[in-house]
C-alpha positions in Angstrom: -0.1 -0.2 -0.2 1.4 3.4 -0.9 1.8 6.1 1.9 -0.1 8.6 2.5 2.7 11.1 1.5 3.1 9.5 -2.1 -0.8 9.4 -2.3 -0.9 13.1 -2.2 1.7 13.5 -4.5 0.0 11.7 -7.1 -3.4 12.7 -7.0 -1.7 16.4 -7.0 0.2 15.5 -10.6 -3.6 14.4 -11.6 -4.7 17.5 -10.8 -6.1 18.3 -14.8 -6.3 22.2 -15.2 -8.9 24.0 -14.5 -12.2 23.9 -16.6 -12.3 25.2 -20.1 -14.4 29.1 -20.0 -16.8 27.2 -21.7 -18.4 24.1 -23.3 -17.6 24.2 -26.2 -13.9 25.5 -26.2 -13.5 22.5 -23.3 -14.7 20.0 -26.2 -12.3 21.4 -29.3 -9.6 20.6 -25.8 -10.2 16.7 -26.1 -10.1 16.4 -29.9 -6.3 15.8 -30.0 -7.4 12.4 -27.9 -6.5 9.2 -28.5 -9.9 8.0 -28.3 -13.2 9.3 -30.5 -15.3 10.8 -28.3 -19.0 9.3 -28.5 -21.8 10.9 -30.2 -24.1 12.3 -28.6 -27.6 10.1 -28.9 -34.0 27.3 -6.2 -30.6 25.9 -4.4 -30.8 25.9 -0.7 -28.9 23.3 1.5 -31.0 21.0 3.3 -28.7 19.1 6.1 -30.7 17.3 8.9 -28.9 15.4 11.4 -30.1 11.7 12.0 -31.4 11.0 15.8 -28.9 8.7 17.9 -31.9 7.1 19.5 -34.9 6.6 17.0 -34.5 5.9 13.4 -36.5 9.5 12.4 -34.8 12.5 11.7 -35.8 16.2 12.3 -35.0 19.1 9.8 -32.5 21.5 10.4 -32.8 24.9 8.2 -29.6 27.4 6.4 -29.4 29.9 4.1 -28.9 29.0 0.8 -25.5 28.6 -0.8 -24.4 31.9 -3.0 -24.2 31.4 -6.2 -21.6 33.3 -7.0 -20.0 32.2 -10.5 -22.4 28.9 -10.5 -24.3 30.4 -13.5 -22.0 29.5 -16.4 -23.0 26.1 -14.4 -24.0 23.3 -17.2 -28.2 23.5 -16.3 -28.2 19.4 -16.2 -25.8 19.3 -13.8 -26.4 22.6 -11.7 -30.0 20.6 -10.2 -28.6 17.3 -9.8 -26.0 19.5 -7.3 -29.2 20.6 -5.6 -31.4 18.2 -6.0 -29.5 14.4 -5.6 -29.0 14.9 -2.0 -25.1 12.2 -1.3 -24.7 10.3 2.3 -22.5 12.1 5.7 -20.9 9.0 7.4 -18.2 8.9 9.8 -14.9 7.5 8.9 -16.3 4.2 10.3 -19.0 4.4 7.1 -22.2 5.0 9.8 -24.9 7.4 8.3 -24.6 9.9 11.0 -27.3 12.2 8.2 -27.4 13.8 4.6 -26.4 17.6 2.2 -26.9 18.6 -1.2 -24.5 17.6 -3.7 -23.2 20.4 -3.9 -22.4 21.1 -0.7 -20.9 18.1 -0.2 -18.4 18.8 -3.2 -17.3 21.9 -2.1 -13.5 22.0 -1.1 -14.5 25.3 1.4 -16.9 22.6 3.9 -15.4 19.6 3.2 -12.1 21.3 5.3 -14.4 23.1 7.7 -17.0 21.2 8.2 -15.0 17.8 7.3 -17.9 16.5 5.6 -18.0 12.5 4.6 -19.4 11.4 1.8 -20.6 7.4 0.3 -19.9 7.2 -2.4 -19.2 4.1 -5.0 -16.5 3.1 -7.7 -18.6 0.7 -10.7 -15.8 -2.0 -12.4 -17.7 -3.6 -15.5 -15.1 -5.8 -17.3 -17.3 -8.1 -21.2 -16.8 -11.4 -21.2 -13.9 -11.1 -22.7 -12.3 -9.9 -19.6 -11.9 -6.2 -21.1 -13.1 -3.3 -19.0 -15.5 -0.1 -19.7 -13.7 3.0 -19.6 -15.1 6.2 -19.4 -14.1 9.5 -20.0 -16.9 12.1 -18.4 -18.5 14.8 -20.0 -17.1 17.9 -20.2 -19.9 19.5 -18.3 -19.3 17.8 -15.2 -18.8 20.3 -12.3 -15.9 18.0 -10.6 -13.4 15.8 -12.7 -13.9 17.6 -15.7 -12.8 15.4 -19.4 -10.9 12.4 -17.1 -11.3 9.3 -18.3 -11.8 6.5 -15.2 -13.8 3.6 -13.8 -17.2 1.9 -15.6 -19.1 4.9 -13.5 -18.4 6.4 -10.5 -21.1 8.6 -8.5 -23.1 8.5 -5.1 -26.0 6.8 -3.1 -28.7 8.7 -2.2 -30.5 10.0 0.7 -33.4 7.8 0.3 -35.1 4.1 1.2 -33.5 2.2 -1.3 -30.4 2.9 -1.3 -29.8 3.2 2.6 -30.3 -0.3 3.4 -26.8 -2.1 5.2 -27.0 -5.0 4.3 -24.5 -6.6 2.0 -23.9 -3.1 0.3 -27.8 -3.8 -0.7 -28.0 0.4 -0.6 -25.3 1.2 -2.6 -26.3 -2.0 -5.1 -29.0 -0.4 -6.2 -27.1 2.9 -7.0 -24.9 1.6 -8.9 -27.7 -0.3 -11.5 -29.4 3.5 -11.3 -26.6 5.0 -12.1 -25.4 3.3 -15.0 -28.8 3.9 -16.3 -28.9 7.3 -16.6 -24.6 7.5 -17.0 -24.6 5.1 -19.8 -28.1 4.0 -20.8 -28.0 0.7 -19.2 -31.3 -1.1 -19.0 -31.2 -2.6 -14.8 -32.3 -6.1 -16.5 -29.1 -6.6 -18.2 -27.6 -5.5 -14.6 -29.0 -7.9 -12.2 -28.1 -6.2 -8.7 -27.5 -9.9 -7.4 -24.7 -9.6 -10.0 -22.5 -6.6 -8.9 -19.7 -7.5 -5.7 -18.7 -5.5 -3.3 -14.5 -6.0 -3.0 -14.0 -4.0 -0.3 -14.0 -0.1 0.1 -11.2 2.8 0.2 -11.9 6.3 1.8 -9.8 9.6 -0.4 -10.0 13.1 -0.6 -9.0 14.7 -3.5 -9.6 18.5 -4.8 -10.9 18.8 -8.0 -9.7 22.9 -8.6 -9.7 25.8 -6.4 -13.7 25.6 -5.8 -14.8 21.4 -6.1 -13.5 18.5 -4.9 -14.5 14.6 -3.0 -14.0 13.8 0.6 -15.4 9.9 -0.3 -15.7 6.7 1.5 -16.1 4.8 -1.6 -17.3 1.3 -2.1 -15.9 -0.8 -5.5 -17.9 -3.0 -7.5 -17.5 -5.2 -10.2 -19.7 -6.9 -12.7 -19.1 -9.2 -15.0 -21.6 -8.7 -18.0 -22.1 -7.7 -21.4 -24.3 -5.2 -21.7 -25.8 -3.2 -24.5 -25.1 1.1 -24.2 -26.5 4.1 -25.3 -24.3 6.6 -22.9 -25.8 9.7 -21.8 -23.8 12.8 -23.3 -25.4 14.9 -20.7 -22.3 12.0 -18.4 -20.7 10.8 -20.8 -18.1 12.1 -22.9 -16.7 9.0 -24.5 -16.2 5.1 -23.6 -13.9 2.3 -24.3 -13.2 -1.0 -23.8 -9.7 -1.5 -22.2 -7.2 -5.1 -21.7 -4.5 -4.6 -19.7 -1.5 -3.8 -21.8 -3.7 -1.2 -23.4 -4.4 0.5 -19.5 -1.3 0.1 -18.9 -0.4 1.9 -22.0 -3.2 5.1 -21.1 -1.2 5.1 -17.2 1.7 5.7 -19.3 0.5 8.3 -21.3 -0.9 9.7 -18.0 2.3 9.5 -16.3 3.9 11.3 -19.0 1.4 13.7 -19.8 1.1 12.9 -23.1 -2.2 13.3 -25.3 -4.3 15.7 -22.7 -4.9 11.7 -21.1 -5.8 12.6 -17.6 -7.9 9.8 -14.9 -9.0 10.6 -12.1 -7.6 9.9 -8.8 -10.0 7.7 -7.6 -9.2 5.6 -10.3 -5.5 5.8 -10.2 -5.5 5.2 -6.3 -7.5 1.7 -7.0 -5.3 0.4 -10.3 -2.5 1.2 -7.9 -3.6 -0.7 -5.6 -5.6 -3.0 -5.8 -7.1 -3.9 -9.9 -4.5 -6.0 -11.7 -4.6 -8.6 -8.7 -8.9 -8.0 -8.9 -8.2 -8.2 -12.5 -6.4 -11.9 -11.5 -9.6 -13.1 -9.9 -11.9 -11.6 -13.3 -10.6 -13.8 -15.1 -10.2 -16.4 -12.8 -14.4 -16.2 -12.0 -13.3 -16.3 -8.0 -13.6 -12.2 -6.9 -16.2 -13.1 -4.2 -13.7 -14.7 -2.1 -11.0 -11.8 -3.0 -13.9 -9.0 -1.1 -12.7 -7.0 1.9 -15.8 -5.9 3.1 -15.0 -5.4 6.7 -11.6 -2.7 5.6 -11.5 1.1 5.0 -8.5 1.6 2.8 -7.2 5.2 3.9 -5.6 6.1 0.9 
């Protein structure tokens, strides 16, 4: 396992440059990439603290955040930022409340309030044991245009995604978001086929304003699927084998072809992925699972 200091240094090197001043300029910036892009097919904070002795919760009102320079935010992403409520947890993954996606990704609040939210990262392999990667859209608020694993998102504060048993709530959220982002219907991704392999806790800034502080569930699944990626979420998709991924890592390290990787994906690659890839090939993924440990990277 890499040391915390070395991980921090590597994350700083992986951070993308600040997004371009317009979506058209951002799109032009990726034409030099080695992959071809896919073809297009009132804010207020709500924070509720969970009762220690009861499953009920009470409302705590707070002033809405200032829009400030958010006026240029993409309309779809802005809606998700204020409608979606992430699950707040402590460092032992115990649910302590919830807050908007907006607040959970503001570095100011992450640092001042130590906001930590639950997340998931899906690694989808086809029957040839190739891993599906996606490049995030240019309009994403955090880490636009970076390459990452198949799907990265958050379970929301709703009954179906708060189920703790065997990470069922997280698996339900993964099925939902794979439809939202990649157009993969739920019947092609049965919830019981997602295999939770482990959890990581990490913090990474995206730019001067936004960032991540997540307790991230790593979900693996082996399925052949049809896709219809949503251009509001995804700029590009690509299946890769191990050697192709190693070449992508080399390009990212060398700063070639504009290839940038998400920090959470790189942490998983450097600490777990290639060993787990053996289990994908051998059909032994469930035996590799360790959901008791939270790896602080």
